[in-house]
C-alpha positions as CSV (number, residue, x, y, z in Angstrom):
1,X,-7.9,244.7,-123.4
2,X,-10.3,241.3,-122.9
3,X,-11.4,241.5,-126.3
4,X,-7.8,240.9,-127.9
5,X,-7.1,237.9,-125.1
6,X,-10.4,236.3,-125.8
7,X,-9.3,234.1,-129.0
8,X,-6.4,232.6,-126.7
9,X,-8.7,231.7,-123.8
10,X,-9.3,228.1,-125.0
11,X,-5.5,227.7,-125.4
12,X,-4.5,229.0,-122.3
13,X,-7.2,226.8,-120.6
14,X,-6.2,223.6,-122.5
15,X,-2.6,224.3,-121.6
16,X,-3.7,224.6,-118.2
17,X,-5.1,221.4,-118.3
18,X,-2.4,219.7,-119.9
19,X,0.2,220.5,-117.5
20,X,-2.2,219.7,-114.5
21,X,-2.6,216.2,-115.6
22,X,0.8,215.9,-116.7
23,X,1.8,217.1,-113.5
24,X,0.2,214.7,-111.8
25,X,0.6,211.8,-113.8
26,X,4.4,212.2,-112.5
27,X,3.9,213.6,-109.3
28,X,0.0,211.9,-108.3
29,X,-0.1,209.0,-105.7
30,X,-0.1,206.8,-108.3
31,X,2.2,208.5,-110.9
32,X,5.4,207.7,-112.4
33,X,7.7,209.1,-110.1
34,X,6.3,207.0,-107.3
35,X,6.7,203.7,-109.1
36,X,10.1,202.8,-106.9
37,X,7.8,202.9,-103.7
38,X,4.8,200.5,-105.6
39,X,8.0,198.2,-106.7
40,X,9.5,198.0,-103.0
41,X,6.0,197.2,-101.7
42,X,5.4,194.7,-104.2
43,X,8.5,193.0,-103.0
44,X,7.6,193.1,-99.8
45,X,4.3,191.9,-100.2
46,X,6.0,189.1,-102.2
47,X,7.8,187.6,-99.5
48,X,5.2,188.0,-97.0
49,X,3.1,185.9,-99.3
50,X,5.7,183.3,-99.6
51,X,6.3,182.8,-95.6
52,X,2.5,183.0,-94.9
53,X,2.2,180.1,-97.9
54,X,5.0,178.4,-96.4
55,X,3.6,178.6,-92.8
56,X,0.0,177.2,-94.3
57,X,1.6,174.6,-96.1
58,X,3.4,173.7,-92.2
59,X,0.3,173.6,-90.6
60,X,-2.0,172.0,-93.4
61,X,0.7,169.1,-92.8
62,X,0.9,169.1,-89.1
63,X,-3.5,168.8,-89.1
64,X,-3.2,166.1,-91.5
65,X,-0.8,164.1,-89.0
66,X,-3.0,164.7,-86.2
67,X,-6.2,163.2,-87.9
68,X,-7.5,160.0,-86.7
69,X,-6.8,158.2,-89.5
70,X,-2.7,159.1,-89.9
71,X,-2.3,160.2,-86.2
72,X,1.3,160.3,-85.5
73,X,2.4,159.3,-81.7
74,X,5.3,161.7,-81.9
75,X,3.4,164.8,-82.9
76,X,0.7,164.1,-80.8
77,X,3.0,163.7,-77.9
78,X,4.9,166.9,-78.6
79,X,1.7,168.9,-78.7
80,X,0.3,167.2,-75.4
81,X,3.8,168.4,-73.6
82,X,3.2,171.8,-75.0
83,X,-0.2,172.0,-74.0
84,X,0.2,170.8,-70.6
85,X,3.5,172.1,-69.7
86,X,5.3,168.7,-68.9
87,X,8.3,167.6,-70.5
88,X,10.2,164.6,-70.4
89,X,13.2,164.4,-68.0
90,X,15.7,163.5,-70.7
91,X,14.5,167.1,-72.7
92,X,16.4,170.1,-72.2
93,X,14.2,173.1,-71.7
94,X,14.7,176.7,-71.7
95,X,12.7,178.9,-69.8
96,X,12.2,182.1,-71.4
97,X,10.3,185.2,-69.3
98,X,7.6,186.8,-71.2
99,X,7.9,190.5,-70.8
100,X,4.3,192.2,-70.8
101,X,4.1,195.8,-71.6
């Protein structure tokens, strides 16, 4: 019986390998069926990158205004009030309670 099937063993092994790699090409971690998830992740990371770049640009502008050569009096006053906890009598102050967990 085994002697009759012996010529078909390489073909069966090759068919199994093709099926195995084909299956994983579709359903694997980087398979064709998971491309939607990768696209969503890429879109989310692109949005996060845009937010980080905007935040960095804002911080660079603020840092530039705090340098000795181009010191902005308004920005310096804002930072001093923020760090020291003071407010001008003409300012509206909204106190928010911090909820610790």
